[in-house]
C-alpha positions as CSV (number, residue, x, y, z in Angstrom):
1,M,10.4,187.3,284.3
2,R,12.7,190.3,285.2
3,M,14.4,192.1,282.5
4,K,18.3,191.5,282.4
5,V,20.9,193.8,281.4
6,I,24.3,193.7,281.5
7,I,27.0,196.4,281.6
8,G,30.9,196.1,281.3
9,G,33.1,198.8,282.8
10,A,32.6,199.5,286.2
11,S,33.3,203.1,285.1
12,I,30.6,206.5,286.2
13,A,28.6,206.2,283.5
14,G,28.3,201.9,283.7
15,L,27.8,202.6,287.9
16,Y,25.3,205.4,287.6
17,A,23.0,203.1,284.5
18,A,23.6,200.4,287.1
19,Y,22.1,201.8,290.0
20,L,18.9,203.5,288.0
21,L,18.2,200.0,286.4
22,A,18.5,198.0,289.2
23,R,16.5,200.6,290.9
24,E,13.9,200.0,289.1
25,G,13.2,196.2,289.4
26,A,15.8,195.4,286.8
27,E,18.3,192.7,287.2
28,V,21.8,193.7,286.6
29,E,25.1,192.6,286.3
30,V,28.3,194.5,285.8
31,F,31.8,193.0,284.5
32,E,34.6,195.3,285.3
33,K,38.1,194.1,284.4
34,K,39.9,195.3,287.2
35,K,39.9,193.5,290.3
36,E,39.5,196.9,292.7
37,I,36.7,198.5,291.8
38,G,37.7,202.8,292.1
39,P,41.6,203.2,291.6
40,P,43.1,205.1,290.0
41,P,42.3,208.3,291.7
42,R,42.1,211.8,290.0
43,T,41.1,215.3,290.8
44,L,37.9,216.2,288.6
45,I,36.4,219.5,288.0
46,V,32.3,219.6,287.4
47,T,29.5,222.0,287.3
48,K,26.5,222.4,289.6
49,N,24.7,219.7,287.1
50,L,26.2,217.3,288.9
51,T,23.8,217.1,291.6
52,E,20.6,217.8,289.3
53,V,21.5,214.9,287.3
54,L,22.4,212.6,290.3
55,G,19.7,214.1,292.4
56,F,21.5,213.8,295.7
57,I,24.5,215.5,296.3
58,P,27.6,213.2,296.4
59,H,29.2,214.6,300.0
60,E,31.8,211.6,299.9
61,A,33.2,212.8,296.9
62,I,33.5,216.3,296.7
63,I,36.6,218.2,298.5
64,N,35.9,221.2,298.0
65,E,34.1,224.3,295.8
66,V,34.8,226.5,293.3
67,R,33.5,229.9,293.4
68,F,35.8,231.8,290.6
69,F,37.4,231.2,287.3
70,Q,40.2,233.0,286.0
71,L,41.2,233.2,282.5
72,N,44.6,233.7,281.7
73,S,45.9,234.3,278.0
74,G,49.4,236.0,278.8
75,A,48.6,239.7,277.9
76,R,45.3,239.4,279.9
77,S,43.7,237.9,282.7
78,V,40.0,237.7,283.9
79,K,37.9,236.7,287.1
80,I,34.5,235.3,286.3
81,E,32.6,234.5,289.7
82,L,30.3,231.5,289.7
83,Y,26.9,231.8,290.5
84,S,26.5,228.4,291.9
85,P,30.1,226.8,292.8
86,D,31.4,224.2,290.9
87,L,32.5,220.9,292.3
88,V,36.0,219.8,292.9
89,I,35.2,215.8,292.9
90,E,37.7,212.8,293.6
91,R,37.1,210.1,290.8
92,E,37.8,207.4,292.8
93,K,35.7,208.3,295.7
94,F,33.0,208.9,293.3
95,I,33.0,205.5,291.6
96,C,33.3,203.7,295.2
97,L,30.2,205.6,296.1
98,L,28.5,204.7,292.6
99,S,29.4,201.2,292.9
100,A,28.0,201.1,296.9
101,L,24.5,202.5,295.4
102,A,24.3,200.3,292.4
103,Q,25.0,197.1,294.6
104,E,22.7,198.1,297.6
105,A,20.2,198.7,294.6
106,G,20.3,195.1,293.6
107,A,23.2,195.0,290.8
108,K,25.7,192.2,290.9
109,I,29.4,193.3,289.9
110,W,31.8,191.2,288.9
111,S,35.0,192.8,289.6
112,G,38.1,190.7,287.9
113,F,36.2,189.3,285.1
114,K,35.9,191.0,281.1
115,I,33.3,190.3,278.8
116,K,35.1,187.8,276.7
117,E,32.3,187.3,273.9
118,L,29.1,188.8,272.3
119,A,26.3,187.2,270.1
120,I,23.0,187.3,269.2
121,N,20.9,184.1,270.0
122,P,18.8,184.0,267.1
123,A,16.2,181.5,269.0
124,S,16.1,184.0,271.6
125,S,16.8,187.5,270.3
126,K,19.0,188.1,273.1
127,Y,22.4,188.7,273.6
128,K,24.7,185.9,275.1
129,V,27.3,187.3,277.0
130,I,30.5,184.8,278.1
131,G,32.8,186.7,280.6
132,Q,36.0,185.6,281.5
133,S,37.9,186.3,284.9
134,F,41.1,187.9,284.0
135,P,44.0,186.7,284.7
136,E,42.9,183.2,285.6
137,G,40.7,182.5,282.7
138,E,37.2,181.1,284.6
139,N,34.2,181.5,282.4
140,I,30.6,182.7,282.9
141,E,28.1,182.2,280.2
142,M,25.0,184.1,280.5
143,E,21.7,186.0,277.8
144,A,20.5,189.4,278.5
145,D,17.6,191.6,277.0
146,F,19.9,194.7,277.1
147,V,23.9,195.1,276.7
148,I,25.4,198.8,277.5
149,G,28.9,198.8,276.7
150,A,30.5,201.7,279.1
151,D,34.2,200.4,279.5
152,G,35.6,203.1,277.4
153,L,36.7,204.0,273.8
154,N,39.1,200.9,273.7
155,G,36.7,198.6,275.6
156,T,36.0,194.9,274.9
157,I,32.2,195.4,274.2
158,N,33.0,198.7,271.4
159,R,35.0,195.7,269.7
160,L,32.8,193.0,269.8
161,A,29.6,194.9,268.9
162,E,30.7,195.7,265.3
163,K,31.9,191.3,265.4
164,S,27.9,190.9,266.1
165,K,26.9,193.7,264.2
166,A,25.6,191.8,261.3
167,M,23.8,189.0,263.5
168,E,21.8,191.6,265.3
169,Q,21.1,193.7,261.8
170,K,19.1,190.3,261.1
171,V,17.4,189.7,264.4
172,T,16.1,193.5,264.5
173,A,14.9,193.2,261.2
174,K,12.4,190.6,261.7
175,R,11.4,192.6,264.6
176,G,10.8,195.9,262.5
177,E,13.6,197.8,264.3
178,N,16.4,199.1,263.4
179,Y,20.0,198.7,264.5
180,V,22.4,201.0,266.2
181,V,25.3,200.0,268.3
182,N,26.6,203.6,268.9
183,S,24.6,206.2,270.8
184,G,27.4,208.6,270.8
185,L,29.3,210.1,268.5
186,K,31.9,208.2,266.3
187,S,35.3,208.5,268.6
188,G,38.8,206.7,267.1
189,N,41.4,209.5,268.1
190,Q,42.3,210.4,272.1
191,C,44.0,213.2,273.6
192,A,45.8,212.8,276.8
193,L,45.2,214.3,280.5
194,F,48.2,214.5,282.9
195,Q,47.9,216.1,285.6
196,V,50.4,216.6,289.5
197,K,49.7,217.3,293.0
198,I,51.1,220.7,294.5
199,I,51.9,221.0,297.8
200,N,52.0,225.0,299.4
201,P,51.0,225.5,295.5
202,R,51.8,229.3,296.4
203,R,55.5,228.9,295.7
204,I,55.2,228.4,292.3
205,F,51.9,230.6,291.8
206,P,51.7,233.2,293.7
207,F,48.0,234.4,293.5
208,Y,46.8,231.0,294.4
209,H,43.4,231.1,296.6
210,P,41.4,227.7,297.2
211,E,38.1,229.4,295.7
212,V,39.8,230.0,292.6
213,C,40.0,227.4,289.4
214,Q,43.1,229.2,287.0
215,V,42.6,228.4,283.5
216,Y,46.0,229.3,281.6
217,L,46.2,229.4,277.7
218,D,49.0,229.1,276.2
219,L,49.6,227.9,272.5
220,A,52.6,227.0,272.3
221,R,52.3,224.4,274.7
222,T,48.9,222.8,273.8
223,K,46.1,223.5,271.9
224,Y,43.7,223.2,274.4
225,F,44.6,224.4,277.9
226,F,46.2,224.5,281.4
227,W,44.5,224.7,285.0
228,L,45.1,225.0,288.3
229,I,42.3,222.9,290.7
230,P,42.4,224.1,293.8
231,E,41.8,221.3,296.6
232,A,42.3,223.4,299.9
233,E,44.4,225.7,301.1
234,E,47.9,223.9,301.0
235,L,46.8,221.8,297.9
236,A,46.7,221.7,294.0
237,T,46.1,219.7,290.7
238,F,47.8,221.5,287.8
239,G,47.5,219.3,284.7
240,L,46.7,219.9,281.0
241,I,45.3,218.4,278.0
242,A,47.6,217.9,274.8
243,E,47.7,215.9,272.1
244,S,50.0,213.0,273.0
245,M,51.2,212.1,277.0
246,N,54.6,212.8,275.9
247,Q,53.8,216.4,274.7
248,A,51.8,216.7,278.0
249,R,54.3,215.6,280.3
250,E,56.9,218.0,278.2
251,A,54.5,221.2,278.5
252,L,53.5,220.8,281.8
253,F,56.8,220.3,283.7
254,S,58.3,223.5,281.0
255,F,55.4,225.5,282.3
256,L,56.3,224.9,285.6
257,K,60.0,225.4,285.6
258,E,59.3,228.8,283.9
259,K,57.0,229.3,287.2
260,G,59.9,228.4,289.6
261,W,59.3,224.8,290.6
262,A,62.2,223.4,292.1
263,E,61.5,219.8,290.4
264,E,60.9,217.6,293.7
265,K,58.8,214.9,292.9
266,L,55.2,214.8,292.3
267,A,52.0,212.6,292.2
268,I,51.3,212.1,289.3
269,Q,47.7,211.3,287.5
270,A,47.3,210.7,283.5
271,A,44.7,209.4,281.7
272,Y,43.7,209.1,277.8
273,V,40.2,210.6,277.2
274,P,38.6,210.0,274.0
275,L,38.4,212.7,271.4
276,P,34.3,213.1,269.0
277,V,35.5,213.0,265.3
278,G,32.7,213.2,263.4
279,P,28.7,213.6,263.5
280,R,26.5,211.8,265.8
281,A,24.8,208.4,264.8
282,R,21.1,208.7,264.0
283,L,19.1,207.3,267.4
284,N,17.7,204.1,266.8
285,K,15.9,201.7,268.7
286,S,18.3,198.8,270.1
287,S,19.3,196.1,272.7
288,L,23.2,197.3,272.7
289,Y,24.1,200.9,273.7
290,L,27.5,202.2,274.7
291,I,27.8,205.2,277.0
292,G,30.3,207.7,279.1
293,D,33.8,207.5,277.2
294,A,32.8,204.1,274.8
295,A,30.5,206.5,273.2
296,A,32.6,209.7,273.0
297,H,30.1,211.8,275.3
298,V,33.0,213.8,275.8
299,K,32.2,217.7,275.6
300,A,34.7,219.1,273.0
301,T,35.9,222.3,274.4
302,T,36.9,221.1,277.4
303,V,37.5,217.4,277.0
304,G,35.4,216.9,280.3
305,G,33.2,213.5,280.2
306,V,31.4,213.4,283.6
307,I,28.2,214.8,283.1
308,P,27.5,213.9,279.7
309,G,28.6,210.3,280.7
310,L,26.1,210.3,283.9
311,K,23.0,212.5,281.6
312,A,23.7,209.7,278.7
313,A,23.3,206.6,281.6
314,Q,20.0,208.4,282.5
315,A,18.8,208.8,279.3
316,V,19.5,205.2,278.3
317,A,18.4,203.6,281.3
318,N,15.4,205.3,280.7
319,I,14.6,204.0,276.8
320,I,15.7,200.5,278.5
321,L,12.8,200.7,280.9
322,G,10.4,202.4,278.0
323,R,10.3,205.7,279.1
324,Q,10.0,208.3,276.1
325,Q,11.7,210.8,278.0
326,G,15.2,209.1,277.3
327,W,14.7,209.2,273.6
328,Q,14.5,213.0,274.3
329,A,17.1,213.3,276.5
330,L,19.6,211.2,274.2
331,K,19.0,213.7,271.4
332,Q,19.3,216.7,273.4
333,L,22.9,215.6,274.4
334,Q,24.5,214.7,271.1
335,Q,23.0,218.0,270.3
336,E,24.9,219.9,273.0
337,L,27.6,217.5,272.3
338,N,27.5,218.6,268.8
339,Y,27.9,222.0,269.6
340,H,31.0,221.8,271.9
341,L,32.8,219.9,268.8
342,F,31.5,222.8,266.3
343,L,33.4,224.9,268.8
344,R,36.2,222.9,269.7
345,R,37.1,223.0,265.7
346,L,37.0,227.3,266.0
347,L,38.9,227.2,269.1
348,N,41.6,225.2,267.6
349,N,41.9,227.7,265.0
350,F,42.2,230.6,267.4
351,S,45.8,232.8,267.7
352,R,47.0,234.0,270.7
353,E,45.9,237.2,269.5
354,D,42.4,235.9,269.5
355,Y,42.5,235.2,272.9
356,N,43.6,237.9,274.1
357,R,40.4,239.8,272.5
358,L,38.2,237.4,273.9
359,L,39.5,237.8,277.1
360,Q,39.5,242.2,276.8
361,S,36.2,242.0,275.6
362,L,35.5,239.9,278.9
363,E,37.0,242.6,281.0
364,K,34.9,245.2,279.3
365,R,31.7,244.0,279.8
366,D,30.2,243.3,282.8
367,K,27.0,241.4,281.5
368,F,29.3,239.0,279.5
369,R,30.9,238.0,283.0
370,Q,27.8,237.7,284.9
371,L,25.6,235.3,281.7
372,L,29.2,233.1,281.6
373,G,29.0,232.4,285.8
374,T,25.0,231.9,285.9
375,R,25.0,229.9,283.0
376,T,27.4,226.3,283.0
377,R,29.6,225.0,279.8
378,D,27.2,221.7,280.2
379,E,24.2,224.1,278.3
380,L,26.6,225.8,275.9
381,Q,24.5,225.8,273.1
382,S,21.1,227.3,274.9
383,F,22.5,230.8,275.6
384,S,25.3,231.0,272.8
385,F,22.7,233.7,270.9
386,Q,22.5,235.4,274.2
387,L,26.5,235.6,274.6
388,M,26.9,237.0,270.6
389,M,23.9,239.7,271.7
390,I,25.6,240.6,274.8
391,N,29.5,241.0,272.9
392,P,28.9,240.9,269.3
393,E,32.9,240.5,269.0
394,L,32.5,236.9,269.2
395,I,30.7,237.2,265.5
396,P,34.1,238.2,263.8
397,L,36.6,236.0,266.1
398,G,33.8,233.1,265.4
399,G,33.9,233.9,261.5
400,K,37.7,234.3,261.1
401,A,38.2,230.5,263.0
402,L,35.3,229.3,260.8
403,L,37.1,230.5,257.4
404,I,40.3,228.8,258.7
405,S,38.5,225.8,259.5
406,L,37.3,225.3,256.1
407,I,40.3,226.4,254.5
408,H,42.2,223.4,256.6
409,S,39.6,221.4,255.5
410,V,39.8,221.9,252.0
411,I,43.6,221.3,251.8
412,R,43.2,218.0,253.7
413,K,40.8,216.8,251.4
414,N,43.1,217.9,248.7
């Protein structure tokens, strides 16, 4: 009898896991609440690691290549040349591509169905899953050896898993296993992503270039950053991350007005992104895993989740298929994302002067820029020591931010 896996959520991570498992002969069924797989559209920028993780080039989803990053802090501006270009992709097209691959491999996708109930069958030690068509209310029932939650931070599986936790603890205890519901980071908070399409971007950004991604550090508006992602010669996406959608909207439009925006109507893309807030759970054997946004597989520094979500999907698929390298890959991913969380906490305590000093040190040191251009933000932990050796100014900057972070932590506890 074939192993059966049920996946909640036709997200990037969920569909990639479905493709990998179905390709290896597993019976895979994906439940997606939306009637249509793919929308809404959203422009994303990812590193070259996308093709390395996938094992192929997703030509259908790539709309541009970025060869330079221009970092702007107000008083300073530094350009970094990338050894391998970043890829600008269209989320909707990418999801449609992964959906087609999963179905070609044999996975079944139940669009317009949400997972209504999730429980352990004590007799079979399998998951009993009830799916319900939305909004019609038609029920379907099935059992699965494994369940994967890939339906977002506030997804159904995330909520239902807690209800079935006690039951699985009893069942797995009989098998001498440990229970784990979340293979990722504690979530609970979320931030707002807000971006707009800008036609003829040189009207607002005179130095716009279709091969350069601009990053603006503007602490008066957001503790994260703004970006200008080039899509074509006459089209770009301008956006930011902020703590709330209202703050993001106000910050973006005030920034544009300052640049001379004529207040014409702009196409808006917006979403909530999970924020990692605590240490990663200890990895144990389980029959239920959360991946992607559902497990806060997001780099806290940039709030990018595409590559971490794909890596988590690949790791969990290997674990389900009985391959030991899956555990190692998931552990490495967790360590990397923990490091990004540590760095984000430091960056949250940076002042404008700190960012100016950081960019000034980038200007002065060619090797510093070269290393950043050669390596990617998906592997920060592996070359951070090299960065500090090349640029010792990072040590006092980081130490100051760490001290402020510790003081804030003590104040909050008291």
